[in-house]
Short mmCIF file of the C-alpha atoms (twelve columns), coordinates in Angstrom:
data_MODEL
# 
_entry.id   MODEL 
# 
loop_
_atom_site.group_PDB 
_atom_site.id 
_atom_site.type_symbol 
_atom_site.label_atom_id 
_atom_site.label_alt_id 
_atom_site.label_comp_id 
_atom_site.label_asym_id 
_atom_site.label_seq_id 
_atom_site.Cartn_x 
_atom_site.Cartn_y 
_atom_site.Cartn_z 
_atom_site.pdbx_PDB_model_num 
ATOM 1  C CA . MET A 1  -14.255 -18.295 -6.191 1 
ATOM 2  C CA . LYS A 2  -13.928 -15.027 -7.706 1 
ATOM 3  C CA . GLN A 3  -10.843 -13.489 -8.376 1 
ATOM 4  C CA . LEU A 4  -9.718  -9.792  -9.058 1 
ATOM 5  C CA . ILE A 5  -5.979  -9.049  -9.802 1 
ATOM 6  C CA . ILE A 6  -4.761  -5.836  -8.936 1 
ATOM 7  C CA . LYS A 7  -1.533  -3.994  -8.850 1 
ATOM 8  C CA . CYS A 8  0.123   -3.892  -5.152 1 
ATOM 9  C CA . PRO A 9  0.766   0.003   -4.713 1 
ATOM 10 C CA . ALA A 10 4.228   -0.674  -3.123 1 
ATOM 11 C CA . CYS A 11 5.447   -3.060  -5.178 1 
ATOM 12 C CA . THR A 12 3.348   -3.231  -8.393 1 
ATOM 13 C CA . LYS A 13 2.879   -6.950  -8.318 1 
ATOM 14 C CA . LYS A 14 -0.020  -8.537  -9.572 1 
ATOM 15 C CA . HIS A 15 -1.453  -10.163 -7.047 1 
ATOM 16 C CA . ASP A 16 -5.355  -11.795 -6.054 1 
ATOM 17 C CA . TYR A 17 -7.268  -9.105  -3.983 1 
ATOM 18 C CA . TYR A 18 -9.240  -11.999 -2.288 1 
ATOM 19 C CA . GLN A 19 -6.034  -14.171 -1.213 1 
ATOM 20 C CA . SER A 20 -4.081  -11.418 0.209  1 
ATOM 21 C CA . LYS A 21 -6.850  -9.818  1.657  1 
ATOM 22 C CA . PRO A 22 -5.769  -9.495  5.527  1 
ATOM 23 C CA . TRP A 23 -3.638  -7.059  3.609  1 
ATOM 24 C CA . SER A 24 -5.262  -5.533  0.660  1 
ATOM 25 C CA . PRO A 25 -4.809  -3.449  -1.210 1 
ATOM 26 C CA . PHE A 26 -1.323  -4.636  -0.774 1 
ATOM 27 C CA . CYS A 27 0.223   -8.308  -1.761 1 
ATOM 28 C CA . SER A 28 1.696   -9.023  1.771  1 
ATOM 29 C CA . GLU A 29 2.369   -7.585  5.047  1 
ATOM 30 C CA . ARG A 30 5.857   -6.478  4.211  1 
ATOM 31 C CA . CYS A 31 4.305   -4.252  1.481  1 
ATOM 32 C CA . GLN A 32 2.286   -2.561  3.688  1 
ATOM 33 C CA . LEU A 33 4.392   -2.127  6.458  1 
ATOM 34 C CA . ILE A 34 6.817   -0.201  4.120  1 
ATOM 35 C CA . ASP A 35 3.858   1.863   3.189  1 
ATOM 36 C CA . LEU A 36 3.200   2.842   6.825  1 
ATOM 37 C CA . GLY A 37 6.826   3.693   7.141  1 
ATOM 38 C CA . ALA A 38 6.207   5.883   3.893  1 
ATOM 39 C CA . TRP A 39 3.226   7.559   5.684  1 
ATOM 40 C CA . ALA A 40 5.134   7.831   9.313  1 
ATOM 41 C CA . SER A 41 8.507   9.294   8.366  1 
ATOM 42 C CA . GLU A 42 6.437   11.670  5.884  1 
ATOM 43 C CA . GLU A 43 7.701   10.156  3.023  1 
ATOM 44 C CA . HIS A 44 3.616   10.243  1.832  1 
ATOM 45 C CA . ARG A 45 1.703   13.406  2.982  1 
ATOM 46 C CA . ILE A 46 -1.929  14.949  2.257  1 
ATOM 47 C CA . LYS A 47 -1.505  18.314  1.060  1 
ATOM 48 C CA . GLY A 48 -2.292  21.528  3.166  1 
ATOM 49 C CA . GLU A 49 -1.852  24.157  5.445  1 
ATOM 50 C CA . SER A 50 0.743   23.398  8.335  1 
ATOM 51 C CA . VAL A 51 0.256   23.609  11.510 1 
ATOM 52 C CA . SER A 52 2.601   24.450  14.607 1 
ATOM 53 C CA . LEU A 53 1.707   24.146  18.390 1 
ATOM 54 C CA . SER A 54 2.011   28.068  18.320 1 
ATOM 55 C CA . ASP A 55 -0.257  28.848  16.065 1 
ATOM 56 C CA . THR A 56 -3.062  27.703  19.385 1 
ATOM 57 C CA . SER A 57 -3.992  30.397  21.511 1 
ATOM 58 C CA . SER A 58 -4.682  28.006  24.414 1 
ATOM 59 C CA . ASP A 59 -2.894  26.621  27.379 1 
ATOM 60 C CA . LYS A 60 -4.413  23.162  26.713 1 
ATOM 61 C CA . SER A 61 -2.570  20.180  25.241 1 
ATOM 62 C CA . PRO A 62 -3.458  19.314  21.728 1 
ATOM 63 C CA . ASP A 63 -5.113  16.232  22.807 1 
ATOM 64 C CA . ASP A 64 -7.378  18.327  25.023 1 
ATOM 65 C CA . GLN A 65 -8.207  20.521  22.137 1 
ATOM 66 C CA . LEU A 66 -9.076  17.291  20.206 1 
ATOM 67 C CA . LEU A 67 -11.986 16.605  22.833 1 
ATOM 68 C CA . GLN A 68 -13.441 19.304  22.526 1 
# 
């Protein structure tokens, strides 16, 4: 079987990409969940303009606007 050694983006531990496939590119479920938590708590962000709910000019809920 091939080996592809990469660094985990969360802990920088080197691991085989193919053996940790369920969690790739992370080395473990723990590192994957740490990264997910960082996104959920907005420690990681994608740059762009902030959008507030008051910027919408419709009486529809945000979910209804997504469906349009």
